[in-house]
C-alpha positions as CSV (number, residue, x, y, z in Angstrom):
1,M,-9.9,6.7,13.1
2,I,-8.5,8.3,10.2
3,S,-7.8,7.5,6.6
4,T,-4.7,6.8,5.1
5,H,-3.3,7.3,1.1
6,L,-0.2,5.6,-0.2
7,M,1.8,8.6,-2.3
8,P,1.6,7.7,-5.9
9,Q,5.1,8.9,-6.9
10,P,8.3,10.0,-4.2
11,I,7.4,13.1,-2.1
12,A,10.8,14.6,-2.5
13,P,9.6,17.3,-5.6
14,A,6.3,18.0,-3.2
15,F,9.1,20.5,-1.2
16,R,9.7,22.9,-4.0
17,P,7.6,26.0,-3.1
18,F,4.4,27.0,-4.7
19,P,4.4,29.8,-7.4
20,L,2.5,32.8,-6.1
21,R,-0.1,34.2,-8.3
22,D,-0.4,37.8,-6.4
23,P,2.0,37.4,-3.6
24,D,0.5,40.6,-2.3
25,V,-2.6,39.2,-1.6
26,N,-1.7,35.4,-1.5
27,R,1.0,33.3,0.1
28,T,1.8,29.5,0.9
29,V,4.6,28.5,3.0
30,R,5.1,24.7,2.8
31,I,7.2,23.4,5.4
32,A,8.6,19.8,6.2
33,A,10.2,17.8,8.8
34,N,12.2,14.4,9.6
35,V,11.1,13.0,12.6
36,S,11.0,9.6,14.7
37,M,7.4,9.2,15.3
38,P,6.8,7.0,18.4
39,L,3.8,4.7,17.4
40,Q,1.8,2.1,19.2
41,V,0.9,-1.1,17.2
42,Q,-1.8,-2.7,18.9
43,A,-3.1,-5.8,16.9
44,S,-3.7,-9.6,16.7
45,I,-2.4,-12.3,14.6
46,R,-4.5,-15.6,13.7
47,V,-4.2,-18.6,11.6
48,A,-6.2,-18.5,8.3
49,G,-6.8,-21.1,5.5
50,S,-5.6,-24.1,7.2
51,G,-7.0,-26.5,4.5
52,E,-5.4,-24.7,1.6
53,P,-3.3,-26.6,-0.5
54,D,-0.3,-23.9,-0.5
55,G,-0.2,-24.0,3.3
56,P,-1.9,-21.4,5.8
57,K,-1.5,-17.5,5.8
58,L,-1.2,-15.0,8.9
59,T,-3.8,-12.7,9.3
60,L,-2.9,-9.4,11.0
61,E,-6.1,-7.2,12.4
62,G,-5.6,-4.3,14.5
63,A,-4.6,-0.3,14.6
64,I,-2.4,1.9,14.7
65,V,-2.0,3.9,17.3
66,L,-0.8,7.8,16.5
67,P,0.8,10.1,19.5
68,G,-1.2,13.3,18.2
69,V,0.9,16.2,16.0
70,S,0.3,19.8,16.4
71,A,2.0,22.8,15.0
72,T,2.7,25.7,17.2
73,L,2.7,29.2,14.9
74,T,4.0,32.5,16.0
75,F,3.0,36.1,14.2
76,A,4.3,39.1,14.5
77,R,4.7,42.3,12.6
78,K,8.2,42.3,11.0
79,E,9.5,45.4,12.4
80,N,8.9,43.5,16.2
81,H,10.0,40.5,15.0
82,R,13.3,41.4,16.9
83,T,12.2,43.1,20.0
84,G,8.9,40.8,21.1
85,G,5.3,41.9,20.3
86,S,4.8,38.6,18.9
87,R,1.6,35.9,19.8
88,S,1.6,32.4,19.1
89,S,-1.2,29.9,18.0
90,E,-1.8,26.1,18.4
91,A,-3.1,23.8,15.7
92,I,-4.2,20.3,16.3
93,L,-2.9,18.4,13.4
94,I,-3.6,14.4,14.7
95,P,-5.7,14.4,18.0
96,P,-3.8,12.2,21.1
97,G,-5.1,8.7,20.4
98,E,-6.0,8.9,16.9
99,W,-5.8,5.7,14.7
100,F,-5.5,3.6,11.4
101,V,-6.3,0.3,10.5
102,A,-3.5,-2.2,10.1
103,A,-5.0,-5.1,8.3
104,S,-3.3,-7.6,5.8
105,S,-2.1,-10.9,5.7
106,S,1.1,-13.1,4.9
107,P,1.7,-15.1,2.0
108,P,0.9,-19.0,2.6
109,V,3.7,-20.6,5.0
110,R,3.9,-24.2,6.3
111,F,4.8,-24.6,10.1
112,A,3.7,-27.3,12.2
113,R,0.2,-26.7,14.2
114,S,2.2,-27.2,17.6
115,S,4.9,-24.8,16.7
116,P,5.7,-21.7,19.0
117,L,5.3,-18.5,17.3
118,Q,7.2,-15.2,17.9
119,I,6.8,-11.8,16.4
120,Q,9.3,-8.6,15.8
121,I,8.3,-5.4,14.6
122,R,10.8,-4.3,11.7
123,D,10.8,-1.6,9.4
124,S,10.5,-2.0,5.6
125,S,14.8,-2.8,5.6
126,G,14.4,-5.2,8.4
127,S,15.6,-3.5,10.7
128,P,14.0,-4.5,14.3
129,L,12.0,-1.7,16.2
130,A,11.1,-3.4,19.2
131,E,12.2,-6.5,20.8
132,A,10.6,-9.9,19.8
133,C,7.5,-11.0,21.1
134,N,6.5,-14.5,21.9
135,L,2.5,-15.1,21.3
136,G,3.3,-19.0,22.1
137,R,2.1,-22.4,20.2
138,Q,0.0,-22.6,17.6
139,E,-2.5,-24.9,18.4
140,D,-5.8,-23.5,17.1
141,D,-7.1,-20.7,15.1
142,E,-7.8,-18.3,17.8
143,P,-6.1,-14.7,17.7
144,R,-3.3,-13.8,19.6
145,E,-3.2,-10.5,20.5
146,F,0.1,-8.3,21.3
147,G,0.9,-4.9,21.8
148,L,4.2,-3.0,21.0
149,S,5.5,0.8,21.3
150,V,7.9,1.5,18.2
151,R,9.8,4.7,16.7
152,V,9.9,4.8,12.8
153,P,11.1,7.1,10.4
154,A,8.5,9.5,9.1
155,T,8.1,12.9,7.4
156,L,6.0,16.0,8.8
157,V,4.4,18.3,6.4
158,A,2.8,21.7,7.1
159,E,1.6,23.7,4.4
160,I,0.3,27.5,5.8
161,T,-1.4,29.9,3.4
162,T,-2.2,33.6,4.4
163,D,-4.8,35.4,2.1
164,R,-4.8,39.1,3.2
165,R,-7.6,40.1,0.5
166,F,-9.6,41.1,3.2
167,S,-9.3,43.9,6.5
168,T,-8.5,40.6,8.6
169,T,-5.8,38.5,7.4
170,C,-7.0,35.2,7.2
171,T,-4.6,31.8,7.6
172,T,-5.3,28.4,7.4
173,I,-2.4,25.4,7.5
174,G,-3.0,21.7,6.7
175,G,-0.9,18.9,5.6
176,K,0.0,15.6,5.6
177,L,2.1,13.1,7.5
178,V,4.2,10.6,5.4
179,F,5.6,7.3,6.1
180,G,9.2,7.1,5.0
181,R,9.7,3.4,5.9
182,G,6.8,0.6,6.1
183,I,6.3,-1.8,9.5
184,L,6.6,-4.9,8.6
185,I,5.4,-7.8,11.4
186,R,8.3,-11.1,11.0
187,C,7.0,-14.0,12.2
188,M,8.8,-16.6,12.9
189,F,8.1,-20.3,13.8
190,G,10.7,-22.8,15.4
191,E,10.7,-26.1,17.3
192,G,11.6,-26.7,20.8
193,G,10.4,-26.2,25.0
194,E,8.2,-23.5,26.0
195,A,11.0,-21.3,26.7
196,W,12.2,-21.5,23.4
197,G,13.5,-17.6,23.5
198,S,16.7,-17.0,20.8
199,R,18.3,-20.3,21.2
200,L,15.0,-22.0,19.5
201,C,16.0,-23.6,16.3
202,S,13.7,-21.5,13.6
203,V,12.2,-23.9,11.1
204,G,9.7,-20.8,9.4
205,K,9.3,-17.1,9.2
206,T,7.0,-15.1,6.7
207,D,6.3,-10.7,6.8
208,I,3.0,-9.3,7.3
209,V,3.0,-5.4,5.6
210,A,1.5,-3.3,9.0
211,V,2.3,-0.1,6.9
212,E,3.0,0.6,3.8
213,V,6.6,2.5,2.6
214,G,5.0,6.2,1.5
215,Q,1.8,5.2,3.5
216,T,0.4,9.0,3.8
217,I,-2.2,10.9,6.7
218,L,-3.7,13.9,5.8
219,F,-4.4,16.8,7.8
220,P,-7.7,18.5,7.0
221,D,-7.2,22.4,6.5
222,Q,-8.4,24.2,9.1
223,L,-8.6,28.3,10.1
224,V,-5.8,29.7,12.2
225,E,-7.0,32.6,14.8
226,P,-6.8,35.7,12.9
227,S,-4.5,38.3,13.2
228,G,-4.2,41.7,12.3
229,R,-2.8,42.9,8.9
230,G,0.6,43.5,8.3
231,V,1.5,40.6,10.7
232,S,3.2,37.7,9.2
233,L,4.1,34.1,10.2
234,Q,7.7,34.1,11.5
235,R,8.2,30.8,13.3
236,M,6.9,27.2,13.5
237,L,7.4,24.2,15.7
238,F,5.7,20.6,15.2
239,R,4.8,19.4,18.5
240,D,3.4,15.9,19.9
241,G,0.6,15.5,21.8
242,Q,1.6,16.0,24.7
243,G,3.6,19.1,24.1
244,Y,6.9,18.1,23.4
245,P,8.7,19.7,20.5
246,F,9.7,17.3,17.8
247,S,12.8,19.2,17.4
248,S,14.5,21.4,19.6
249,N,14.3,25.2,17.2
250,G,11.6,26.6,15.2
251,L,11.5,25.4,11.2
252,Y,10.7,28.4,10.0
253,C,11.7,31.6,10.2
254,A,10.8,34.3,7.9
C-alpha cells in the first residue's frame, strides 16, 4: 500500500526549472507528462447511521489499484547521441498492482430501505468514467462490493538529478503522480422492479469522494544505474506496468 497526499497549491508552478548552484557539478531536470491513467476501483458501499435524525450515510471502503509506472532513461555522450553508443536504464516508480486506500462517506441521504441502489464512477466534474452498476436493494446494512476499471487524467512528474562530484556520475530519479481530477462514486436510489435499469424513476442521489482533486503519490528517490563521466541524459519515457509507453515519443531530449 502507498500513501497519498493532497497538494497545498496548484501544481503548475512546480514545472519551472530549478536554479542550479553549480551546473558543472549538479543538474536537476524536471519532466512532466499528462497521461490517461488506467485504474481499478475495488471497494464496497454500505449504509451506516440508520438511526440518525438527518438520515443515514453511505460509506465507501476499498482500494484504488494502480497499473504500475516506470521510466526508461537513455544516456549517451553528446558526441555519440546521433550516431549510437547510447544505453538505457529502467526505474520502477510504482510497482504494478500497488494500491492506496479509498475510504469516505456521503452526506446524509434519505431513501426507502428497500430502494435499489445504482452506482456510477465519475470524475470531479461529473462526467461518467464507467457504465452504471446495479448493487441491488438496500434491505440491510451489509456491504455491497464492486470492482470497476476506469481511466482518469493524471500528471506524471519525474525529477532526475545528476551529481558529477565523483569519478562516476551519480544519477537519481524521484517525482510524483498527481490526479488532475478527482473520482466520485455517484450513488442513485430509485423505485421500481428488480430489473429497473435506466428507466427507473430516480428518487435520490448522493456522491462519495474516492479520490480528491490534486491527490498526490510521491515517488521515493532511487539510484539509477551509474554511468561514466561525460555521459548525460538524452531521453526519458514513462511506461505502464506492462511496459507500454504512455506516450509515443521521448519526453526529454538534450
